[in-house]
Each structure stands twice: as structure tokens, then as C-alpha cells.
C-alpha atoms as one frame of an Amber mdcrd trajectory, in Angstrom:
protein
  21.520  21.802   7.033  22.170  24.663   4.692  19.850  27.646   4.257  19.198
  26.558   0.646  17.982  23.115   1.787  15.893  24.675   4.527  14.252  26.952
   2.033  13.524  24.052  -0.245  11.828  22.209   2.609   9.922  25.311   3.628
   8.610  25.801   0.050   7.380  22.145  -0.064   5.708  22.225   3.274   4.131
  25.655   3.054   2.333  24.666  -0.113   1.181  21.455   1.593  -0.203  23.252
   4.616  -1.822  26.074   2.748  -3.662  24.278  -0.056  -4.218  20.612   0.724
  -6.710  20.829   3.547  -9.521  20.072   3.502  -9.703  17.071   1.190 -12.348
  16.883  -1.484 -13.611  13.873  -3.417 -15.486  15.399  -6.365 -15.187  13.154
  -9.383 -12.305  10.876  -8.403 -13.808   8.257 -10.663 -15.402  10.530 -13.166
 -18.091  11.700 -10.772 -19.317   8.191 -10.044 -17.966   8.247  -6.484 -20.251
  11.139  -5.598 -23.178   8.701  -5.746 -21.807   7.074  -2.581 -20.554  10.253
  -0.982 -23.093  12.734  -2.147 -23.946  14.074   1.250 -20.712  15.984   1.490
 -18.046  16.822  -1.106 -15.591  17.811   1.665 -14.202  14.550   3.037 -12.512
  15.845   6.156 -12.186  19.378   7.482  -8.974  18.956   9.399  -8.513  20.945
  12.588  -5.719  20.667  15.031  -6.659  18.208  17.794  -9.619  16.576  16.051
  -9.856  12.786  15.832 -11.256  10.419  13.187 -13.613   8.294  15.159 -16.408
   6.957  12.915 -16.680   4.629   9.936 -17.820   7.629   7.911 -14.530   9.407
   8.769 -12.702   6.265   7.613 -14.332   5.973   4.225 -14.249   9.675   3.484
 -10.612  10.061   4.518  -9.283   7.136   2.559 -11.267   8.029  -0.533  -9.912
  11.562  -0.240  -6.355  10.257  -0.266  -7.204   8.167  -3.327  -8.245  11.401
  -5.050  -4.895  13.000  -4.189  -3.208   9.990  -5.790  -4.746  10.902  -9.124
  -2.316  13.739  -9.632   0.601  11.221  -9.495  -0.818   8.670 -11.897   0.326
   9.879 -15.309   3.744  10.975 -14.193   4.372   7.533 -12.657   4.186   6.098
 -16.162   5.832   8.998 -18.007   8.804   9.369 -15.724   9.476   5.623 -15.791
   9.317   5.292 -19.573  10.229   8.566 -21.336  13.622   8.551 -19.597  14.216
   4.863 -20.356  15.376   3.079 -23.532  12.063   1.609 -24.770  10.201   4.877
 -25.637  11.149   7.715 -27.913   9.541  11.108 -28.549   8.403  12.046 -32.025
   8.300  15.413 -33.760   4.928  16.264 -32.180   5.936  15.816 -28.572   5.727
  18.762 -26.247   8.826  20.623 -25.089   8.540  19.211 -21.568   8.457  15.637
 -22.893  11.519  16.346 -25.048  13.305  17.868 -22.029  12.361  14.879 -19.973
  13.579  12.422 -22.623  16.923  14.217 -22.872  17.355  14.757 -19.073  17.114
  18.532 -19.388  13.973  19.212 -17.453  14.180  22.555 -15.790  13.838  22.563
 -11.965  10.818  24.019 -10.303  11.259  27.413  -8.681  10.061  28.745  -5.349
   8.008  31.908  -5.539   6.387  33.510  -2.495   6.977  30.382  -0.414   5.355
  28.015  -2.947   6.985  25.354  -5.115   6.028  26.309  -8.653   6.953  24.172
 -11.612   6.717  24.797 -15.338   6.376  21.052 -15.868   3.531  18.821 -14.815
   6.101  16.115 -14.298   8.158  17.907 -11.685   5.843  18.922  -8.867   6.983
  17.494  -5.543   4.083  19.252  -3.840   1.684  16.700  -5.320   3.477  13.906
  -3.495   3.369  15.867  -0.251  -0.334  16.341  -0.771  -0.665  12.609  -0.414
   1.917  12.314   2.325   0.603  15.067   4.572  -2.941  13.751   4.439  -1.665
  10.283   5.177   0.310  11.663   8.092  -2.812  13.321   9.397  -4.891  10.173
   9.122  -2.210   8.038  10.806  -1.897  10.601  13.656  -5.617  11.127  14.158
  -7.287   7.754  13.484  -8.533   6.190  16.698  -6.976   2.766  16.181  -8.234
   1.472  19.495 -11.875   1.981  18.495 -13.912  -1.281  18.010 -17.354  -1.979
  16.665 -20.084  -4.085  18.255 -18.384  -7.234  16.839 -15.176  -6.398  18.675
 -13.365  -5.571  15.433 -11.009  -2.658  15.098 -12.790  -0.080  12.916  -9.729
   1.542  11.498  -7.324  -1.382  11.143  -7.673  -2.051   7.436  -7.766   1.583
   6.436  -4.856   2.387   8.710  -2.743  -0.210   6.915  -3.899   1.032   3.491
  -2.993   4.628   4.332   0.434   3.618   5.587   0.960   1.869   2.234  -0.109
   5.001   0.285   2.367   7.052   2.241   5.194   4.568   1.782   4.564   4.317
  -1.951   4.528   8.156  -2.320   7.830   8.516  -0.452   9.331   5.569  -2.396
   8.402   7.208  -5.682   9.859  10.538  -4.591  13.109   8.902  -3.581  13.354
   7.211  -6.985  12.612  10.461  -8.793  14.679  12.967  -6.733  17.336  10.857
  -5.010  16.876  12.627  -1.625  13.661  13.991  -0.185  12.615  16.049   2.846
  11.207  13.454   5.249   8.366  14.188   7.643   5.977  11.714   9.258   3.884
  14.134  11.295   0.920  16.119  10.005   1.688  19.764   9.311  -1.168  21.909
  10.370   0.454  25.341  10.783   2.134  27.798   8.476   5.014  28.267  10.867
   7.172  25.174  10.420  10.555  24.590  11.944  12.039  23.087   8.768  15.346
  22.232  10.440  13.560  19.375  12.189  13.214  17.471   8.963  16.171  15.596
   7.415  16.740  14.627   3.823  16.340  10.867   3.262  17.936   9.031   0.376
  16.441   5.976  -1.273  18.040   3.496   1.120  16.831   5.392   4.153  13.345
   5.623   2.733  13.296   1.890   2.053  14.559   0.936   5.493  12.131   3.238
   7.257   9.091   1.871   5.534  10.159  -1.754   5.695   9.985  -1.382   9.460
   6.873   0.776   9.319   4.878  -1.648   7.162   6.082  -5.006   8.494   3.478
  -5.188  11.322   0.666  -4.878   8.789   1.832  -7.518   6.263  -1.094  -9.811
   7.104  -3.701  -7.052   7.517  -6.450  -7.215   4.953  -7.049  -4.094   2.875
 -10.471  -2.396   2.847 -13.318  -3.603   0.678 -15.756  -0.872  -0.367 -17.069
  -2.855  -3.305 -17.483  -1.151  -6.626 -17.430   2.680  -6.591 -18.961   3.792
  -9.803 -17.245   1.503 -12.262 -14.091   0.962 -10.239 -13.461  -2.088  -8.066
 -12.031  -0.589  -4.887  -9.781  -3.522  -4.153  -7.694  -2.547  -7.198  -6.953
   0.942  -5.812  -4.688  -0.108  -2.937  -1.004  -1.033  -2.736  -0.856  -4.520
  -1.183   1.589  -4.366   1.612   3.509  -7.555   0.780   4.111  -6.366  -2.768
   5.265  -3.009  -1.424   7.506  -4.720   1.075   8.885  -6.789  -1.765   9.763
  -3.662  -3.735  11.319  -1.884  -0.789  13.399  -4.900   0.122  14.435  -5.473
  -3.523  15.803  -1.916  -3.712  17.334  -2.168  -0.256  19.290  -5.308  -1.266
  17.414  -7.616   1.119  16.909 -10.143  -1.592  15.755 -13.168   0.400  13.234
 -11.122   2.307  12.066  -9.525  -0.913  11.473 -12.967  -2.429   9.495 -14.054
   0.594   7.334 -10.921   0.479   6.464 -11.508  -3.187   5.753 -15.152  -2.424
   3.513 -14.255   0.505   1.427 -12.042  -1.750   1.154 -14.724  -4.465   0.105
 -17.366  -1.925  -2.484 -15.144  -0.165  -3.793 -12.887  -2.969  -7.013 -14.981
  -3.157  -7.136 -15.730   0.569  -5.012 -17.745   2.969  -3.010 -20.572   1.402
  -4.345 -20.109  -2.081  -2.785 -20.247  -5.514  -2.266 -17.500  -8.137  -0.226
 -18.996 -10.917   1.189 -16.883 -13.703  -1.542 -18.366 -15.937  -1.371 -19.483
 -19.567  -1.878 -16.040 -21.152   0.304 -15.863 -24.222   0.545 -15.073 -27.967
   1.435 -18.078 -30.108   1.824 -18.970 -33.730  -0.500 -21.801 -34.795   1.584
 -24.808 -33.810   1.242 -26.870 -37.040   1.215 -23.928 -39.469   4.703 -24.088
 -40.925   4.182 -20.841 -42.814   3.737 -18.769 -39.627   0.740 -16.924 -40.959
  -1.743 -17.495 -38.195  -1.521 -16.885 -34.440  -3.699 -16.866 -31.372  -3.620
 -14.179 -28.659  -4.900 -14.843 -25.134  -2.624 -12.182 -23.575  -3.588  -8.748
 -24.880  -7.272  -8.527 -24.003  -7.223 -10.124 -20.524  -4.231  -7.988 -19.575
  -5.227  -4.621 -21.096  -8.711  -4.986 -22.544 -12.103  -3.830 -21.244 -12.341
  -6.668 -18.700  -8.829  -6.226 -17.299 -10.046  -4.093 -14.438 -12.278  -6.732
 -12.928 -11.077  -8.324  -9.680 -11.198 -12.081 -10.284  -9.267 -15.023  -8.784
  -7.233 -15.181 -12.030  -6.969 -11.458 -12.626  -3.733  -9.876 -13.753  -4.144
  -6.368 -12.406  -3.023  -5.629  -8.818  -3.139  -1.828  -8.415  -4.441   1.083
 -10.472  -5.186   4.728  -9.947  -8.669   5.700 -11.147  -8.807   8.502 -13.615
 -11.561  10.968 -14.274 -13.914  10.223 -17.166 -14.227  13.901 -18.141 -11.561
  14.976 -20.640 -11.486  18.561 -19.316 -10.761  17.410 -15.776  -7.150  17.892
 -14.551  -7.256  14.230 -13.440  -8.152  12.894 -16.857  -5.294  10.727 -17.983
  -3.251  12.008 -20.919  -1.651   8.605 -21.528  -4.129   7.436 -24.241  -3.419
  10.645 -26.161   0.324  10.434 -25.666   0.507   6.882 -27.102  -2.490   6.719
 -29.474  -4.120   8.386 -32.400  -7.435   9.839 -31.208  -9.735  12.811 -31.648
  -8.552  14.459 -28.423  -5.008  14.947 -29.810  -6.342  15.466 -33.387  -4.128
  12.560 -34.457  -0.883  13.940 -33.101   0.395  11.436 -30.515   3.811  12.051
 -28.914   5.397   8.720 -27.769   6.482   5.798 -29.877   8.366   2.517 -29.238
  12.077   3.170 -29.611  14.375   1.458 -32.038  15.903  -0.290 -29.076  12.559
  -1.783 -28.123  11.850  -2.870 -31.715  15.310  -4.473 -31.967  15.016  -6.218
 -28.623  11.664  -7.738 -29.567  12.837  -8.799 -33.034  15.999 -10.379 -31.623
  14.125 -13.033 -29.611  13.966 -16.499 -31.026  10.402 -17.853 -31.159  10.337
 -21.594 -30.445   7.523 -23.692 -31.868   6.522 -27.154 -30.636   4.111 -29.003
 -32.934   1.364 -31.298 -31.810   3.549 -34.190 -32.997   6.459 -33.115 -30.780
   8.704 -31.432 -33.346  10.718 -28.388 -32.267  11.141 -25.597 -34.743  11.841
 -21.834 -34.884   9.984 -19.014 -36.509  11.836 -17.244 -39.370  13.670 -14.024
 -38.585  12.146 -12.054 -41.445   8.442 -11.969 -40.678   6.514  -8.771 -41.305
   4.345  -6.491 -39.104   6.894  -6.591 -36.267   6.076 -10.272 -35.732   9.705
 -11.439 -35.968  10.830 -12.672 -32.591   8.714 -12.097 -29.492   5.000 -11.529
 -30.243   4.043  -9.251 -27.391   5.055  -5.959 -28.950   3.331  -6.728 -32.241
   0.154  -7.658 -30.387   0.040  -4.558 -28.189   1.281  -1.997 -30.713  -0.086
  -1.310 -34.200   0.286   1.367 -36.873  -2.203   2.144 -39.599  -2.126   3.995
 -42.899  -5.854   4.612 -43.296  -8.426   6.903 -41.753  -9.672   6.283 -38.242
 -12.403   8.353 -36.761 -12.283  10.820 -39.612  -8.560  11.603 -39.046  -6.568
  11.361 -42.235  -2.850  10.502 -42.253  -2.596  12.631 -45.376  -3.431  15.871
 -43.530   0.043  16.407 -42.063  -0.529  13.828 -39.302   1.759  10.917 -38.462
   0.950   7.295 -39.282  -1.868   6.366 -36.980  -0.828   4.411 -33.924  -2.530
   2.269 -31.337  -0.904   1.008 -28.140  -3.448  -1.339 -26.626  -1.997  -0.827
 -23.159  -3.598   2.631 -23.132  -6.445   2.164 -25.595  -9.285   0.969 -23.361
  -9.172   2.935 -20.126  -8.279   6.245 -18.549  -7.488   4.446 -15.267  -3.732
   4.116 -14.828  -2.391   0.627 -14.078   0.506   0.587 -11.658   1.226  -3.041
 -10.724   0.230  -6.413 -12.195   0.928 -10.074 -11.726   3.799 -10.423 -14.229
   5.733  -7.675 -12.452   5.520  -9.582  -9.134   6.764 -12.804 -10.763   9.569
 -10.971 -12.547  10.719  -9.177  -9.404  10.452 -12.450  -7.498  12.827 -14.014
 -10.021  15.109 -10.980  -9.733  15.232 -11.309  -5.987  15.874 -15.098  -6.053
  18.637 -14.586  -8.600  20.423 -12.099  -6.312  19.827 -14.423  -3.376  22.319
 -16.699  -5.173  19.689 -19.053  -6.628  20.034 -18.201 -10.406  18.790 -21.567
 -11.654  15.518 -21.165  -9.694  15.158 -17.645 -11.017  15.749 -18.900 -14.560
  12.972 -21.471 -14.206  10.432 -18.704 -13.676  11.435 -17.448 -17.143  11.706
 -20.789 -18.938   9.284 -23.390 -17.551   7.430 -21.966 -14.561   7.761 -23.257
 -11.026   5.927 -25.700  -8.800   6.865 -27.922  -5.846   8.589 -30.399  -8.079
  10.894 -27.605  -9.250  11.441 -26.453  -5.678  12.457 -30.033  -4.717  14.859
 -30.122  -7.657  16.328 -26.819  -6.535  16.811 -28.161  -3.030  19.205 -30.687
  -4.563  20.881 -28.068  -6.727  21.375 -25.769  -3.752  21.556 -28.112  -0.722
  22.798 -25.407   1.634  19.568 -23.518   0.949  17.244 -26.497   1.227  15.593
 -25.344   4.484  15.084 -21.835   3.237  13.581 -23.038  -0.029  11.088 -25.208
   1.880   9.239 -21.969   2.774   7.983 -21.771  -0.782   4.896 -23.828  -1.547
   3.659 -23.973  -5.114   1.313 -26.983  -5.032   1.733 -29.285  -8.021  -2.053
 -29.600  -8.399  -2.392 -25.804  -8.768   0.815 -24.929 -10.528   0.800 -27.390
 -13.427   3.655 -26.983 -15.909   3.174 -27.399 -19.609   5.921 -30.063 -19.725
   3.931 -32.059 -17.187   0.500 -31.802 -18.750   0.496 -30.175 -22.219  -3.328
 -30.030 -22.377  -4.249 -28.941 -18.829  -1.394 -26.711 -17.612  -1.931 -23.602
 -15.468   1.425 -21.837 -15.599   4.216 -21.239 -18.104   7.567 -19.561 -18.112
   7.426 -15.808 -18.398   9.327 -15.818 -21.650   6.706 -18.112 -23.164   4.121
 -15.364 -22.991   5.537 -14.070 -26.267   8.350 -16.399 -27.476   6.639 -19.719
 -27.811   7.668 -22.925 -26.055  10.649 -21.667 -24.127  11.051 -25.016 -22.325
  12.229 -26.560 -25.654  14.206 -23.553 -26.924  17.886 -24.453 -27.444  18.657
 -20.717 -27.807  17.225 -19.858 -24.347  19.132 -21.939 -21.852  20.430 -21.550
 -18.298  23.709 -19.614 -18.539  26.881 -21.439 -17.543  29.919 -20.265 -15.602
  30.778 -19.339 -12.039  27.962 -18.505  -9.661  28.564 -14.742 -10.119  28.695
 -15.119 -13.903  25.425 -17.008 -13.785  23.788 -14.379 -11.596  24.691 -11.553
 -13.900  23.698 -13.457 -17.036  20.299 -14.446 -15.611  19.840 -10.884 -14.418
  20.391  -9.679 -18.003  17.703 -12.085 -19.170  15.347 -10.856 -16.471  15.919
  -7.209 -17.465  15.172  -8.128 -21.084  12.045  -9.949 -19.972  10.915  -6.940
 -17.929  11.174  -4.940 -21.142   9.326  -7.474 -23.329   6.481  -7.947 -20.839
   6.198  -4.533 -19.058   7.211  -2.052 -21.798   5.458   1.347 -21.625   4.026
   0.622 -18.118   6.316   2.893 -16.124   8.947   0.473 -14.877  11.819   0.615
 -17.347  14.003   3.514 -16.157  13.812   2.195 -12.603  14.586  -1.375 -13.641
  17.809  -0.144 -15.315  18.603   2.098 -12.392  18.143  -0.672  -9.848  20.539
  -3.040 -11.677  23.098  -0.243 -12.380  23.153   0.741  -8.711  23.369  -2.931
  -7.602  26.335  -3.535  -9.860  27.936  -0.123  -9.168  27.987   0.216 -12.939
  26.358   3.451 -14.222  27.137   2.378 -17.758  24.521  -0.404 -17.428  21.903
   2.307 -17.504  23.726   4.932 -19.577  24.665   2.816 -22.598  21.107   1.425
 -22.994  19.428   4.815 -22.835  21.975   6.471 -25.123  21.227   3.690 -27.668
  17.401   4.047 -27.594  17.488   5.087 -31.227  19.757   2.215 -32.198  23.483
   1.764 -31.937  25.434   4.689 -33.388  22.357   6.946 -33.758  22.166  10.266
 -31.972  19.998  10.126 -28.895  19.738  13.871 -28.396  21.053  13.403 -24.831
  23.909  15.707 -23.940  23.837  15.024 -20.197  26.495  12.636 -18.809  24.453
   9.625 -17.729  27.575   7.958 -16.391  27.054  10.317 -13.420  24.189   8.939
 -11.300  23.397  12.412 -10.041  22.002  13.150 -13.468  19.473  10.358 -13.169
  17.253  12.353 -10.812  14.929  15.226 -11.434  15.988  18.605 -10.049  14.404
  19.726  -6.806  12.890  23.249  -6.706  15.300  26.119  -6.589  14.901  29.451
  -4.849
């Protein structure tokens, strides 16, 4: 290991040791959490050799790690979107957002042994704040301790903390490419940095696949509602995390099984969690395409989206502070929306590439008398094509909250995904289904993957796929989507429970002659279906922090950097200058720079 790399590691770890301990919980949900933990704002005063041995230790320690997660929330979204092809910066964006969008973000520097960054989006020390405290908890929790009901006191929390650590390392590997890897708590200033290797993304994935596998059936803690936040929504479910790690590692069949295990156990053992019928649709018998209904926007992003229900969409979020002056107050609403905090000057807008992708979809209508038709391709208000963008993104030319568009401010903008909450949503149901389809496609089952996009899947579809792929019949038998719970629209048009993902915004996809299973060799089918999935990930998950990594994952899988590069370079439309001078054909330029001496 070179001296430069040693010094980088030293600067990371010294900051972690010096400033992260003890943990504090003040205001992790806008002060509301202090009602439960008011007796002590210091969660744990770590000392070498001490053990966590009581339920109080458990609650305080895990809640403290949750607080450290807050520093990572906004950048999780920003790093995943501003570098992608679906978001553009406007003339009011900060210099650091512009640098991020053009892949010219300056590296952090090391000064006096500390990693110091001029950008809030490039601070590795915040990830190590989570990691080191997780390492301490894992090392010091007395996992053999039982209560008077013979239950292991720390089992659920132990699994949750392992998941926090795995997610933090996984994010770092995606962002930096290679990261200093340490799994023991650092309690001293004098660290032998040569003991710690640099792990790349594949190594991080493989390590945590093995580390988390024993806890795949362990329930996560339930602390009820803390303030206004449902605690069950603040964890990273292990089967979803294992699905993500296996998907990136190329273990496609195991990834598919992990996603399925979460779907089939999210509401308890052997339960259902269908995609649901949430969608935006033109009125079926209105041939003028002037009226529509929207059951997608509010349940997914509205005020009730953060409730944990058996049919809820949200899986994981990071609570934000409710006080605007707090460092943990989310900036996302101000980045994407006109509001009084930014005085009307938002920074991020949907790119031309996003607008064009949405408009290029063919909306299929199916009337109540069984007639198939297609919406015109010249509708206004961005309602040509898929309806999800138009329903989640609006612009206005009149005053809102006393802010005038005539006072040098841009046209007012509202992105509903960040209009109702300062909590940051990380994972939701549609992502799991899309990544399940992606894994099945790469497991050489493209027609099954396509059915998740077009019609939805139940056991009748699985049986059909067993005939289509007879060599995989036994493996497919592991998937159980009961027909009574997963009712397709083609089977019961008035009492269905699941639809194809594309139908969430593009109508009755099951009847759409312009959206059909690709033909060709198996490899040609796989790549064509994968392209459809990548498009669907954009249509459904735009602005939610996934896009850059979705493009990266496919580009790496295909050993084709141009898959990512050409899309990002065309974010302002084909032939328009992107402002990017960095060579994105070189994967080394996809990662943020690590701190320099």
C-alpha cells in the first residue's frame, strides 16, 4: 500500500475516532424523538472495553446510528440524480451542483489529519461516522443476553445495525469505486492504517452478502412511532439489501429470490404484497383525452405515504429534521420546488431527456366496451405519452406564497415527490419489483421479466413460464404468487390487485401492440428487455436517487461504458451541449474523487 493511500485512510479514520463518539440523538426527527429519550441526550459514551448489555443501550445505540444516517440522506438522492440523465441544473444552481452535474467536483483535502471537503456531497467521513458506530455496536453488543421470556435482547437490533453498515459501505463503493474497509471499532487515535485494505464494489458486495445472509429471516426492531415517524420505515430490510448486493455482484438468481422473499414476507410469513393498482389513467370512454384519474401520486408521495400499512409503497426512509436551520433539514424540497426558503429560486429541473422519454411512450386505452385505442401524441401539459411525469411535476406562471415570477425568478415549479415531507425516501415497492424483473431477465428468463412490466405476475403466469423455460421449471416453482392475492386485470377487470409496471403511467399495457415482448435470440431478448426495464426505472423512479446507478449497473454488466456515457451526454437532448468535458467513456471518471493530501 502506497504512502498516499495510507495517508488517505489515516485522514478518514482519525476524523472518525476524534469526533464521532459519543453519539447524540438531539432532534433526529425534528426534536420529537427527545420525548422518548429525554432522560439523556448522549446515547452511548463509548469507552474501550465497555459492553452494551441492557435494552436501554439497545434503543439508544440504534437510534443514535439513525441520527448519523441523516447526514447521508440528501446526498443519496443528489448523487444518484444530478449525475444522471433525467435531471438538469438551471441558472440558479450552486457551483457545487454544477460541478457535480459536469463531473468536475473537486476532491476533498486532508488538513491536520482530517478529511475536509468544500462540498457537502463529497464527505466520506460522514459514511465512516455510521460505519464506525455500527462496528462498535456489533463488537460490543452482548448477543447472548436473553430476557425473562428466553428471547435474545439484541437480535433484531444487531441485524438492523449490520444492515446499516452494509448499506453505508455499499453506497461508498458506488460513489468512490474503492473504499478503505474496516470492520472493527476504532477507539484510539493511533491507528495502524496498513491493516486496512481498499475494497472495490464487488468485494464490498461479496463481503456483505456473506455477512447478512444469517439474518435474512430476522425481524427488524419495532419501536412504534417516534414523534411522527413510523420506526419500521427507518430500517433497511435485509432481503432487499441482499437483493441489491447480489444484483450488483451478478448473482442474478439469488438476487431474484431475495427480492421475492421480501415481497412474500413483508406483511408476515407467507403473505402477499402485490404491486397494487396505483396508476394514472385517461378516462376510458373519453375519446377527447381531456379527463384523467390519478391514484398513484398521493399514495406514493403524498401526506399519507409515510404510514406503514399492509398495502404501503414506502420501504425505507431517513427521517429529516423539521427545523429549517438544522444541518439535518433536507434541502431536497428547495432544490426541486418553488418555496419561501429558496425565495423561489430552485436549482434542479427535469432534463430534456426525461421529458422526451416520457413523451415517447404510447399510452394505450381500453374502453369499457373492449375497444383498444391510443392517446394522441400532441397533448399539452406534458401529458403526451406516459402520465407519471405530468402528474408528479408541474410548472406555474402565477404567484404562489407571495413569490412573483415577474421578479426575476424562474417559472414556479412543483415536484410532488419532494413537496410533502422533509423525510428522505430511499426504497419503495416499485423499485423492488423493477429490480426483481431486472434480475430475472439476467437469469435468462426475459419473458417472465417482461410480464412484470406488461401484465403483472401470479401463479398462472409462473406455470406458463415453466412451459416456456422447461429447464428452469423446478427453480421457478420457488416463486409463489397466489392467484387469489395477485389478480391480474386481464383475469378480472373489475377486481384486480396487480398490474404491469408500465401500466402505472401508460394505460392498458396488456393490450398495447406497441409494447410487446422483444423477439430474437435469447441474448437479444435479454438486452432488449433490459432496455425496457431501464426505461421503466426512469419513468417510475425518476428524481429518487437511482438513475446514475441504474445506468452504471447495466454499463458495467455489458462492459459497455457508452451505455452510460451516451445517455448522460444527451441529457439536454440529442446534439445539445451537455457542459460535460470529462470523458465518461472511462469508468474511472464515474466516481467521486477521494480526499487528497
